[in-house]
C-alpha positions as a Python dict, from the first residue, in 0.01 Angstrom:
ca = {
    (1, 'M'): (0, 0, 0),
    (2, 'T'): (-25, -373, -64),
    (3, 'E'): (-300, -537, -264),
    (4, 'L'): (-430, -702, 52),
    (5, 'A'): (-472, -368, 233),
    (6, 'A'): (-604, -168, -63),
    (7, 'A'): (-980, -145, -96),
    (8, 'T'): (-1127, -276, -422),
    (9, 'P'): (-1461, -111, -499),
    (10, 'L'): (-1729, -333, -648),
    (11, 'P'): (-1943, -112, -873),
    (12, 'L'): (-2317, -172, -857),
    (13, 'A'): (-2534, -252, -1157),
    (14, 'G'): (-2845, -45, -1205),
    (15, 'S'): (-2934, 317, -1156),
    (16, 'R'): (-2981, 503, -830),
    (17, 'R'): (-3185, 773, -1001),
    (18, 'K'): (-3529, 610, -960),
    (19, 'P'): (-3492, 529, -587),
    (20, 'L'): (-3348, 873, -512),
    (21, 'V'): (-3636, 1047, -691),
    (22, 'W'): (-3886, 832, -498),
    (23, 'L'): (-3707, 911, -174),
    (24, 'V'): (-3724, 1287, -239),
    (25, 'V'): (-4095, 1265, -329),
    (26, 'L'): (-4173, 1054, -22),
    (27, 'M'): (-3980, 1295, 201),
    (28, 'M'): (-4139, 1611, 66),
    (29, 'A'): (-4500, 1500, 130),
    (30, 'P'): (-4468, 1487, 512),
    (31, 'L'): (-4258, 1804, 509),
    (32, 'A'): (-4523, 1992, 311),
    (33, 'G'): (-4795, 1859, 541),
    (34, 'M'): (-4599, 1969, 845),
    (35, 'V'): (-4548, 2320, 705),
    (36, 'A'): (-4921, 2346, 634),
    (37, 'A'): (-5003, 2226, 987),
    (38, 'I'): (-4764, 2483, 1131),
    (39, 'G'): (-4936, 2757, 933),
    (40, 'V'): (-5280, 2652, 1057),
    (41, 'A'): (-5162, 2612, 1418),
    (42, 'Q'): (-4986, 2948, 1407),
    (43, 'H'): (-5294, 3116, 1264),
    (44, 'H'): (-5517, 2974, 1537),
    (45, 'A'): (-5265, 3060, 1809),
    (46, 'M'): (-5242, 3420, 1691),
    (47, 'R'): (-5624, 3455, 1673),
    (48, 'A'): (-5653, 3321, 2027),
    (49, 'G'): (-5385, 3561, 2148),
    (50, 'A'): (-5151, 3277, 2248),
    (51, 'A'): (-4779, 3285, 2206),
    (52, 'P'): (-4637, 3123, 1892),
    (53, 'L'): (-4549, 2757, 1925),
    (54, 'P'): (-4169, 2752, 1886),
    (55, 'W'): (-4138, 2373, 1863),
    (56, 'L'): (-4340, 2384, 1542),
    (57, 'F'): (-4052, 2576, 1383),
    (58, 'V'): (-3799, 2315, 1495),
    (59, 'L'): (-3972, 2010, 1350),
    (60, 'P'): (-3952, 2088, 974),
    (61, 'P'): (-3576, 2156, 974),
    (62, 'L'): (-3523, 1846, 1187),
    (63, 'L'): (-3731, 1636, 947),
    (64, 'L'): (-3542, 1784, 653),
    (65, 'L'): (-3209, 1697, 819),
    (66, 'V'): (-3320, 1337, 874),
    (67, 'C'): (-3434, 1316, 511),
    (68, 'L'): (-3101, 1447, 386),
    (69, 'V'): (-2912, 1192, 596),
    (70, 'I'): (-3125, 909, 454),
    (71, 'L'): (-3073, 1044, 101),
    (72, 'R'): (-2696, 1052, 150),
    (73, 'K'): (-2691, 699, 298),
    (74, 'V'): (-2882, 554, 1),
    (75, 'R'): (-2660, 741, -243),
    (76, 'N'): (-2342, 610, -73),
    (77, 'A'): (-2451, 246, -35),
    (78, 'G'): (-2205, 10, -196),
    (79, 'A'): (-1974, -288, -172),
    (80, 'R'): (-1598, -329, -167),
    (81, 'I'): (-1327, -581, -87),
    (82, 'E'): (-1098, -465, 188),
    (83, 'R'): (-831, -659, 383),
    (84, 'G'): (-966, -999, 284),
    (85, 'E'): (-1327, -907, 361),
    (86, 'L'): (-1633, -826, 157),
    (87, 'V'): (-1770, -502, 302),
    (88, 'V'): (-2135, -427, 223),
    (89, 'D'): (-2273, -84, 314),
    (90, 'T'): (-2650, -119, 279),
    (91, 'S'): (-2751, 238, 375),
    (92, 'V'): (-2858, 137, 728),
    (93, 'G'): (-2535, -28, 833),
    (94, 'T'): (-2219, -197, 723),
    (95, 'R'): (-2163, -570, 736),
    (96, 'R'): (-1826, -739, 684),
    (97, 'F'): (-1782, -1096, 561),
    (98, 'A'): (-1445, -1266, 552),
    (99, 'L'): (-1384, -1395, 200),
    (100, 'S'): (-1287, -1727, 356),
    (101, 'T'): (-1644, -1768, 489),
    (102, 'L'): (-1790, -1704, 142),
    (103, 'R'): (-1559, -1912, -76),
    (104, 'R'): (-1703, -2256, 5),
    (105, 'H'): (-2042, -2177, -145),
    (106, 'G'): (-1909, -1967, -432),
    (107, 'L'): (-2083, -1693, -623),
    (108, 'R'): (-2373, -1747, -860),
    (109, 'V'): (-2539, -1488, -1080),
    (110, 'V'): (-2917, -1521, -1082),
    (111, 'D'): (-3224, -1343, -1214),
    (112, 'L'): (-3473, -1281, -932),
    (113, 'D'): (-3760, -1302, -1181),
    (114, 'E'): (-3661, -1664, -1248),
    (115, 'R'): (-3554, -1749, -890),
    (116, 'S'): (-3855, -1610, -704),
    (117, 'E'): (-3761, -1798, -385),
    (118, 'L'): (-3463, -1562, -352),
    (119, 'R'): (-3669, -1243, -373),
    (120, 'P'): (-3667, -1020, -65),
    (121, 'W'): (-4005, -1060, 99),
    (122, 'L'): (-3992, -898, 442),
    (123, 'R'): (-3768, -606, 530),
    (124, 'T'): (-3641, -657, 885),
    (125, 'W'): (-3392, -368, 898),
    (126, 'G'): (-3328, -167, 589),
    (127, 'T'): (-3444, 64, 317),
    (128, 'G'): (-3692, -44, 52),
    (129, 'L'): (-3779, 186, -234),
    (130, 'P'): (-3884, 125, -593),
    (131, 'G'): (-3556, 24, -757),
    (132, 'F'): (-3359, -13, -430),
    (133, 'A'): (-3343, -265, -148),
    (134, 'G'): (-3068, -229, 109),
    (135, 'G'): (-3034, -392, 448),
    (136, 'W'): (-3157, -707, 620),
    (137, 'F'): (-3444, -894, 460),
    (138, 'R'): (-3620, -1229, 484),
    (139, 'L'): (-3634, -1402, 149),
    (140, 'R'): (-3936, -1591, 17),
    (141, 'N'): (-3755, -1917, 100),
    (142, 'G'): (-3719, -1807, 465),
    (143, 'D'): (-3345, -1730, 458),
    (144, 'K'): (-3213, -1416, 623),
    (145, 'A'): (-3024, -1202, 377),
    (146, 'V'): (-2815, -891, 345),
    (147, 'C'): (-2934, -722, 26),
    (148, 'L'): (-2802, -439, -184),
    (149, 'L'): (-3018, -443, -494),
    (150, 'L'): (-3061, -191, -772),
    (151, 'D'): (-3100, -434, -1064),
    (152, 'R'): (-3285, -760, -998),
    (153, 'R'): (-3210, -926, -1332),
    (154, 'R'): (-2842, -995, -1266),
    (155, 'V'): (-2787, -1051, -895),
    (156, 'S'): (-2477, -1196, -731),
    (157, 'W'): (-2589, -1463, -484),
    (158, 'L'): (-2351, -1573, -210),
    (159, 'R'): (-2384, -1763, 118),
    (160, 'S'): (-2173, -1719, 426),
    (161, 'D'): (-2070, -2008, 651),
    (162, 'D'): (-2299, -1864, 922),
    (163, 'G'): (-2603, -1915, 694),
    (164, 'T'): (-2643, -1554, 585),
    (165, 'T'): (-2738, -1505, 221),
    (166, 'L'): (-2603, -1207, 29),
    (167, 'L'): (-2781, -1063, -273),
    (168, 'L'): (-2581, -790, -446),
    (169, 'S'): (-2638, -606, -773),
    (170, 'L'): (-2277, -609, -887),
    (171, 'A'): (-2188, -465, -1226),
    (172, 'E'): (-1881, -692, -1247),
    (173, 'P'): (-1933, -1004, -1034),
    (174, 'E'): (-1622, -1155, -1192),
    (175, 'T'): (-1407, -929, -971),
    (176, 'L'): (-1553, -1078, -655),
    (177, 'R'): (-1548, -1432, -800),
    (178, 'A'): (-1176, -1399, -877),
    (179, 'R'): (-1101, -1274, -523),
    (180, 'L'): (-1299, -1565, -376),
    (181, 'E'): (-1099, -1809, -588),
    (182, 'N'): (-775, -1641, -476),
    (183, 'A'): (-884, -1671, -113),
    (184, 'S'): (-960, -2038, -174),
    (185, 'A'): (-621, -2101, -334),
    (186, 'A'): (-444, -1919, -51),
    (187, 'A'): (-625, -2131, 209),
    (188, 'R'): (-494, -2457, 62),
}
């Protein structure tokens, strides 16, 4: 397999532990409430001599299945370089950017505490948890952005030719920077 065809994973900086714990806690509260509601409804139905409500037994497993899918998506979110493209899986979808559309603006590493205008402000399609932001967001400066953030102190900031901003928590942004420079040299 050639270097161009092989996928190069871009490890993320930061821990997924905190967002995954929050996700489990947030998922268990509605599930516990639903189980309690089923118990109460079943009790009242039995006292009234009515038949059990079978759909009440379908909802908790369905909710649990949805929660497990979301958990898996957040756990598997990531970025990689594949066939001359930056592929960003944000947990709610995958977006591909040709390296040639990213090279003109380059890659800068920023701290979102210092560059508050680049902070995600409004989630338009994505997942937002304490310690995790993945998907489409509006930034405080009004730009639309694809974000994959676990650590906000060292964020790779890129812009695509179509105006899309990318904010990625990359552990080794130098890997992506080198591939962008190679794409730039190859284009000349």
